[in-house]
C-alpha positions in Angstrom: 0.0 0.0 0.0 2.4 2.7 -1.3 0.6 5.2 -3.4 2.4 8.2 -4.7 0.6 11.5 -4.0 0.9 14.6 -6.2 -0.2 18.1 -4.8 0.7 21.4 -6.2 3.0 19.9 -8.8 5.1 18.2 -6.1 5.0 14.4 -5.9 5.7 12.5 -2.7 6.8 8.8 -3.7 5.1 5.8 -2.5 7.6 4.9 0.2 7.7 8.4 1.6 3.9 8.7 1.9 3.7 5.2 3.4 6.2 6.2 6.1 4.2 9.5 6.7 1.0 7.8 7.4 2.7 5.1 9.5 4.0 8.0 11.7 0.5 9.5 11.7 -0.8 6.0 12.9 1.7 5.9 15.7 0.8 9.5 16.7 -3.0 8.6 16.8 -2.1 5.6 19.1 -0.1 7.9 21.3 -3.1 10.3 21.5 -5.1 7.5 22.8 -6.9 6.3 19.7 -7.6 2.6 19.5 -9.9 0.1 17.8 -13.3 1.7 17.1 -12.5 5.1 18.5 -13.2 8.2 16.6 -10.9 11.0 15.2 -12.8 13.8 13.7 -11.2 15.4 10.6 -12.2 18.9 9.4 -9.6 19.5 6.5 -9.9 20.7 2.9 -8.4 18.5 0.1 -4.7 18.0 0.7 -2.4 15.1 1.6 -2.9 15.5 5.3 -6.5 14.6 4.9 -5.7 11.4 3.0 -2.8 10.5 5.5 -5.2 10.7 8.4 -7.8 8.6 6.9 -5.2 5.8 6.1 -3.6 6.1 9.5 -7.0 5.6 11.3 -7.7 2.7 9.0 -4.2 1.1 9.8 -5.0 1.1 13.5 -8.6 0.0 13.4 -10.0 3.4 14.4 -12.8 5.4 12.8 -12.3 8.7 10.9 -15.2 11.2 10.9 -14.9 13.6 8.1 -16.6 17.0 8.7 -17.8 19.4 6.0 -15.3 22.4 6.3 -18.2 24.8 5.5 -19.9 23.8 8.9 -20.2 26.2 11.8 -19.9 25.8 15.6 -23.4 24.2 16.2 -23.2 21.8 13.3 -19.7 20.7 14.4 -20.7 20.3 18.0 -23.6 18.0 17.0 -21.2 15.7 15.1 -18.4 15.8 17.8 -20.9 15.0 20.7 -22.9 12.4 18.7 -19.9 10.5 17.4 -18.1 10.5 20.6 -14.9 11.8 18.9 -11.8 11.8 21.2 -9.8 14.3 19.0 -10.4 16.8 16.2 -7.9 17.6 13.5 -8.9 20.9 11.8 -7.3 23.5 9.5 -6.0 26.3 11.6 -8.0 28.9 9.8 -11.3 27.1 10.3 -10.9 26.8 14.1 -12.4 30.3 14.8 -15.8 29.4 13.1 -16.1 26.1 15.1 -14.3 26.8 18.4 -17.5 27.5 20.3 -18.8 24.2 19.4 -16.0 22.0 20.4 -17.0 20.1 23.6 -14.7 19.9 26.7 -12.4 16.9 26.6 -12.0 16.8 22.8 -8.3 17.2 22.0 -7.7 19.7 19.1 -4.9 19.6 16.7 -4.5 22.2 13.9 -3.0 21.8 10.4 -1.7 24.9 8.7 -3.2 24.7 5.1 -0.3 24.1 2.5 0.5 27.1 0.3 -1.4 25.7 -2.6 -4.5 25.3 -0.5 -4.1 28.9 0.8 -3.8 30.2 -2.8 -6.8 28.2 -4.0 -9.0 29.6 -1.3 -7.6 33.0 -1.0 -6.7 32.6 2.7 -5.2 35.6 4.2 -4.7 34.4 7.8 -4.3 30.8 8.7 -3.5 31.3 12.4 -5.7 29.7 15.0 -7.4 31.9 17.7 -4.8 32.9 20.4 -7.3 32.0 23.2 -7.8 28.5 22.3 -5.5 25.6 23.5 -4.4 23.6 20.4 -1.7 21.5 19.4 0.2 21.4 16.0 -0.7 18.1 14.3 2.5 18.0 12.1 4.8 18.4 14.9 2.9 15.8 17.1 3.0 13.4 14.3 6.7 13.8 13.6 7.6 13.5 17.3 5.6 10.2 17.7 7.8 7.8 19.7 8.1 4.1 19.3 7.8 1.6 16.3 5.0 2.0 13.8 2.0 0.0 15.1 1.0 -3.3 13.6 -1.9 -3.1 11.3 -5.4 -4.0 12.8 -8.6 -5.1 11.2 -9.3 -2.1 9.0 -11.0 0.8 10.5 -13.8 2.5 8.6 -15.2 6.0 8.1 -17.9 7.4 10.4 -19.8 9.4 7.8 -22.6 11.7 8.7 -25.5 12.0 6.3 -26.0 15.3 4.6 -28.8 16.4 6.9 -31.2 17.5 4.1 -34.2 16.3 6.1 -33.0 16.8 9.7 -29.9 16.6 11.9 -27.1 14.5 10.3 -26.9 10.9 11.5 -23.7 9.1 11.9 -23.2 5.8 10.3 -21.3 3.4 12.7 -20.5 0.2 11.0 -19.5 -3.3 12.5 -15.9 -4.3 11.6 -15.5 -5.8 8.2 -14.4 -9.4 7.8 -11.5 -10.2 5.5 -14.1 -11.5 3.0 -16.0 -8.2 3.0 -12.8 -6.3 2.6 -12.1 -8.2 -0.6 -15.6 -8.0 -1.8 -15.6 -4.2 -1.3 -12.3 -3.9 -3.4 -14.2 -5.7 -6.3 -17.2 -3.4 -5.9 -15.0 -0.3 -6.2 -13.2 -1.7 -9.3 -16.7 -2.1 -11.0 -18.2 1.2 -9.7 -15.1 3.5 -9.6 -12.7 1.8 -12.0 -10.1 1.3 -9.3 -7.0 -0.5 -10.8 -3.5 -1.1 -9.7 -1.1 1.5 -10.8 -3.7 3.9 -12.2 -3.0 7.6 -12.7 -5.9 9.4 -11.1 -7.3 12.8 -10.4 -9.6 13.7 -7.5 -10.9 17.2 -7.0 -14.2 16.3 -5.3 -14.3 17.1 -1.6 -12.8 14.3 0.6 -15.5 15.0 3.5 -18.0 13.2 1.2 -18.1 9.5 1.4 -17.8 8.6 -2.4 -14.6 10.7 -3.0 -13.2 9.6 0.3 -13.7 5.9 -0.7 -12.2 6.7 -4.2 -9.0 8.1 -2.5 -8.7 5.3 0.0 -9.2 2.5 -2.5 -6.8 4.2 -5.0 -4.2 4.3 -2.3 -4.7 0.7 -1.5 -4.1 0.0 -5.1 -0.8 1.9 -5.3 -2.2 4.5 -7.6 -0.5 7.8 -8.6 -3.1 10.1 -7.2 -3.3 13.8 -8.2 -5.2 15.6 -5.3 -6.7 19.0 -6.1 -8.1 21.4 -3.5 -11.1 22.1 -5.7 -12.4 21.5 -9.3 -11.3 23.8 -12.1 -12.6 22.7 -15.6 -9.8 24.1 -17.7 -7.0 22.8 -15.2 -8.6 19.4 -15.3 -8.1 19.3 -19.1 -4.5 20.5 -18.7 -3.7 17.9 -16.0 -5.2 15.1 -18.1 -2.8 16.0 -20.9 0.3 16.8 -18.9 0.0 13.9 -16.5 -1.5 11.3 -18.9 -4.3 10.7 -16.5 -6.1 7.4 -16.9 -8.9 7.7 -14.3 -10.9 10.5 -12.9 -13.7 10.9 -10.4 -16.1 13.7 -11.5 -19.8 14.6 -10.7 -22.4 15.8 -13.1 -22.0 19.5 -12.0 -18.4 19.3 -13.1 -19.5 17.7 -16.5 -21.7 20.9 -16.9 -18.8 23.2 -16.2 -16.5 21.3 -18.6 -19.1 21.5 -21.3 -19.4 25.3 -20.8 -15.7 25.8 -21.7 -15.3 27.6 -24.9 -14.9 25.2 -27.9 -11.3 26.5 -28.6 -10.3 25.5 -24.9 -12.2 22.0 -25.2 -10.2 21.3 -28.3 -6.8 22.4 -27.1 -6.0 19.4 -24.9 -5.1 15.7 -25.7 -7.5 13.5 -23.6 -6.6 10.3 -25.2 -5.0 8.8 -22.0 -8.2 8.6 -20.1 -9.7 5.1 -19.6 -12.5 5.4 -16.9 -14.5 8.3 -15.5 -16.4 7.5 -12.4 -19.5 9.4 -11.1 -21.8 8.9 -8.3 -23.7 10.8 -5.6 -26.2 12.6 -7.9 -27.9 11.5 -11.2 -26.5 12.8 -14.4 -29.0 14.2 -16.9 -29.0 12.0 -20.0 -28.4 14.9 -22.4 -25.3 16.0 -20.4 -23.9 12.4 -20.3 -24.4 12.1 -24.0 -22.5 15.4 -24.7 -19.5 14.1 -22.5 -19.5 10.8 -24.5 -19.6 12.6 -27.7 -16.5 14.6 -26.5 -14.4 12.2 -24.6 -15.6 8.9 -25.8 -17.5 5.9 -24.0 -15.5 6.3 -20.8 -18.2 7.4 -18.4 -19.6 5.1 -15.6 -22.3 6.0 -13.2 -23.2 4.2 -10.0 -26.2 4.4 -7.7 -24.8 4.2 -4.2 -25.4 5.6 -0.7 -23.2 5.9 2.5 -25.5 3.3 4.2 -26.0 1.0 1.2 -22.6 0.9 -0.4 -22.5 0.4 -4.2 -25.8 -0.9 -5.6 -25.8 -0.4 -9.4 -23.6 0.4 -12.2 -24.0 1.5 -15.8 -21.4 2.2 -18.6 -21.5 4.6 -21.5 -22.7 2.1 -24.0 -25.6 1.1 -21.9 -26.4 4.7 -21.0 -26.7 5.5 -24.7 -29.2 2.6 -25.1 -31.1 3.3 -22.0 -30.8 7.1 -21.2 -31.7 8.0 -17.6 -31.0 4.5 -16.2 -28.8 3.9 -13.2 -27.8 0.6 -14.5 -28.2 -3.0 -13.2 -27.4 -4.3 -9.7 -23.6 -5.1 -9.3 -23.2 -8.8 -9.2 -23.8 -10.1 -5.7 -25.9 -7.1 -4.6 -29.6 -7.7 -3.9 -31.9 -5.0 -5.3 -35.7 -5.1 -5.2 -38.5 -2.5 -5.6 -41.2 -3.0 -3.0 -44.7 -1.4 -2.4 -45.6 0.4 0.7 -46.9 -2.9 2.0 -43.6 -4.6 1.4 -44.6 -6.6 -1.8 -42.3 -6.9 -4.8 -43.8 -4.9 -7.6 -43.9 -5.7 -11.3 -41.3 -4.4 -13.8 -42.1 -0.9 -14.7 -43.9 -0.1 -11.4 -42.6 2.6 -9.2 -41.9 1.7 -5.7 -39.4 2.0 -2.8 -35.9 0.7 -3.6 -34.4 -1.8 -1.2 -30.9 -3.2 -1.4 -28.3 -5.2 0.4 -24.6 -5.8 -0.4 -22.9 -8.6 1.5 -19.6 -6.5 1.0 -21.0 -4.0 3.4 -21.1 -4.7 7.2 -24.2 -4.0 9.3 -24.4 -0.6 10.8 -26.4 1.5 13.1 -26.9 5.3 13.5 -24.9 6.7 16.5 -27.4 7.2 19.3 -30.4 6.4 17.1 -30.7 2.7 16.5 -34.5 3.0 15.9 -33.8 5.1 12.9 -31.6 2.3 11.5 -34.0 -0.4 12.2 -36.8 1.6 10.4 -34.8 1.3 7.2 -34.9 -2.5 7.1 -37.4 -4.9 5.6 -36.7 -8.5 5.3 -32.9 -8.1 5.5 -32.8 -5.3 2.8 -32.3 -1.6 3.5 -34.0 1.5 2.0 -33.2 5.1 2.1 -36.6 6.2 0.7 -35.5 6.4 -3.0 -38.4 5.7 -5.4 -37.8 4.0 -8.7 -38.5 0.9 -10.8 -36.8 -1.9 -12.7 -37.5 -2.4 -16.4 -37.9 -5.9 -17.9 -34.2 -6.4 -18.2 -33.4 -5.4 -14.7 -32.2 -1.9 -15.4 -32.8 0.6 -12.5 -34.5 4.0 -13.0 -34.4 6.4 -10.1 -37.6 8.4 -10.0 -37.1 10.5 -6.8 -36.6 10.5 -3.1 -39.7 9.5 -1.2 -39.2 12.6 1.0 -39.3 14.9 -2.1 -42.3 13.3 -3.6 -45.2 15.9 -4.0 -48.8 14.8 -3.4 -51.2 17.3 -5.1 -54.7 16.4 -5.0 -54.0 12.8 -4.4 -51.6 12.6 -7.4 -47.9 11.6 -6.8 -45.6 13.9 -8.5 -41.9 13.3 -8.7 -39.7 16.5 -8.9 -36.8 14.8 -10.5 -38.7 14.3 -13.7 -39.5 18.0 -13.9 -36.0 19.0 -13.1 -34.6 16.7 -15.8 -36.9 18.6 -18.3 -36.2 22.0 -16.9 -32.4 21.7 -16.9 -32.5 21.2 -20.7 -34.2 24.7 -21.2 -31.8 27.2 -22.9 -30.7 29.7 -20.4 -31.2 27.5 -17.3 -27.9 26.7 -15.4 -29.5 24.8 -12.6 -32.8 24.2 -10.9 -34.7 22.5 -8.1 -38.4 21.6 -7.9 -40.3 21.0 -4.6 -43.5 21.0 -2.8 -45.1 24.1 -1.2 -48.5 24.3 0.6 -51.7 24.7 -1.3 -55.0 25.2 0.5 -56.9 23.3 -2.1 -54.8 20.5 -3.2 -52.6 20.1 -0.2 -49.4 20.7 -2.1 -48.4 22.6 -5.3 -45.1 22.8 -7.1 -42.4 25.4 -6.9 -39.3 25.6 -9.1 -36.2 27.5 -8.1 -34.1 28.4 -11.2 -30.6 29.7 -11.5 -30.3 31.3 -14.9 -27.0 30.9 -17.0 -24.9 34.0 -17.1 -26.4 36.6 -19.3 -29.8 34.8 -19.7 -33.1 36.6 -19.0 -35.9 34.4 -18.0 -39.3 34.7 -16.6 -41.9 32.3 -15.1 -44.1 32.4 -18.2 -41.2 31.1 -20.4 -40.4 28.4 -17.8 -43.9 27.1 -17.7 -44.2 27.4 -21.6 -41.2 25.3 -21.9 -42.3 22.6 -19.5 -45.8 22.6 -20.9 -44.5 21.2 -24.2 -42.8 18.4 -22.4 -44.9 17.5 -19.3 -48.5 17.2 -18.3 -50.1 20.3 -17.0 -50.3 19.0 -13.5 -46.6 18.8 -13.4 -46.1 22.4 -14.1 -44.8 24.7 -11.2 -47.2 27.1 -9.9 -44.4 29.3 -8.4 -41.1 30.1 -10.3 -38.4 32.0 -8.6 -35.0 33.0 -9.8 -31.7 32.9 -7.9 -28.2 34.0 -8.6 -26.9 30.8 -7.0 -28.8 27.8 -5.6 -27.8 26.5 -2.2 -25.7 23.4 -3.2 -22.9 21.4 -1.5 -19.6 20.9 -3.2 -20.8 17.4 -4.2 -23.5 18.9 -6.4 -26.4 18.0 -4.2 -28.9 20.9 -3.8 -30.2 21.8 -0.3 -33.8 21.8 -1.1 -34.7 22.1 2.5 -33.3 25.7 2.4 -35.5 26.5 -0.6 -38.6 24.8 0.9 -38.5 26.0 4.4 -39.7 29.6 3.9 -42.9 28.3 2.4 -43.7 25.9 5.3 -42.2 28.0 8.2 -45.6 28.6 9.8 -47.2 25.2 9.4 -47.0 22.3 11.6 -47.4 19.8 8.6 -44.5 19.8 5.9 -46.2 17.7 3.3 
C-alpha cells in the first residue's frame, strides 16, 4: 500500500507517503486512539486529509470527516454524537467552530499548505490565540516508538447530509476479510479502481464517495493527483500533462466542462483517459451524451449511498441505449422494488428501492438505532429512494420519497420535472419541490438559476415545460436565484428552498 501523491505539482513517492501515514498512525495511538474510537477530521483536500484517513484505518480506528463549511453548532452535534476523542482541523477554520468543540476533545491544527491557501484566498491561517491547540504535524513527527502493527481495517464514520434533519452518523461493524475483498471488487466495478492507475480527484474528501475513491486508490498503489477544488480548464490540462487514466467527477463538473469555450475544449489531448467514475447525484441523459460525444464511452455511473454501499452500475454504451437508467445491480448485490406494504412490484412499477450488499457490514446510526431499524425490511435496507426496474433489470431512479409531492392525491416526482427544466436554454441549474396549497394540499415550486447573461421569466419556464410534461406537473411558483444552495458534491439543499414556504405550518407535506 504505497501510493504516490501529487499536490501542487510536487510528488511524494510511495515509500515516503507510506512512512508518513505510519507516523500518523503511531501518533494517533499515542493520542489514545484505539480500535473503533473516533478521530474527527475537518480539512480541505490536501495530503494531510488522506494521510489521516489511512492512518486511522491502519490502527482500526474510525475517521469522521466533517464538512469544512460547517459552523460551531453543526460541528458540535457531530463531535458529541460521534463521541470523537480528537479533532484535526485546518487552523484557519478553528475560529468558526471553536465555540462548538466540547470539553475533553483534544484539538490539533493543520496549517493549510501554500497551494490550498492560494486556491481559497486565505489571508490568515493562524488559530485563535485564546484556544488551546496542538500542532498536528509536530505531534506526528515526534511520535515515539515503532509503527503500530496493522489492525482489522478501521472505517469511516460518515454523517448523512442532513437534508431532512440533523445529520446521522453511520457506525459500522468491523468488516471481515471476505468483506474487505468484496468491497475492493465493488470499487473496481463502480469506480474503476485499478493497480497503478494515474487518477485525479478534486471532489471534496469530506464526502463518502470521493473519500472511498481516494482510500481505494491508495490501497491499489495509484498515482493520485489531489486537487483542493475543481477547475474545469485545469482538469483538461492535467489530463494532458500527466497522462491521467482515471478521474472521479460529478455531473456538476460535467456541466462546467461543457461550458468551456470550444477552442479550450479542443486544445488538450485527452486520449489517455480510460475510466471516469460518477456517483452521488444522477446525471442528466443529455449531459452524459454530450460528454460521451466529446471524450468517448469512458463514463460510468453508479447508484450508491453511504449506508447501502455500491448498488448499481452503468457504462456509457448502456447509457446511450437506456438514457436515464442507473444501470443494473452490481453482481452479488440484492436489489428489489417494493410497495408500501412490502410486496415486490412488477417491472415498470414505481416503488421503494431496497438493497443489500454482502460486502457492506451492518451498521447503526450513532445514538439512534431506531432510525436504523426503520430502514430494514426482510434483511434489505432502503433510504426512501423511489424507482423501478425495467424488464431487463435496469434501474431507473424516480425520486426520493421525501421529495415526492402529492397534489390532489396525485404523486408527482420533482426529479422528472428537473430533468426537463435543466434542458431549457438559459437554465444553469434548478430545483423543484412541494409548497403548501389550500385546495390540493401541495403545489409545485421551481427555483431556477439562470445561466450568465440569460433573461428568463416564469411564463417562459412554464411554456417550455408545458411542451414536455402534463399540465399538473407545471410549477405554480417560479423563482430565480443567482446561485442555488448546493454542496460541493453537487447536491442541492432543497430544505433551504422549501423551508420559507412551510415556516408557519405544523405539517410539511
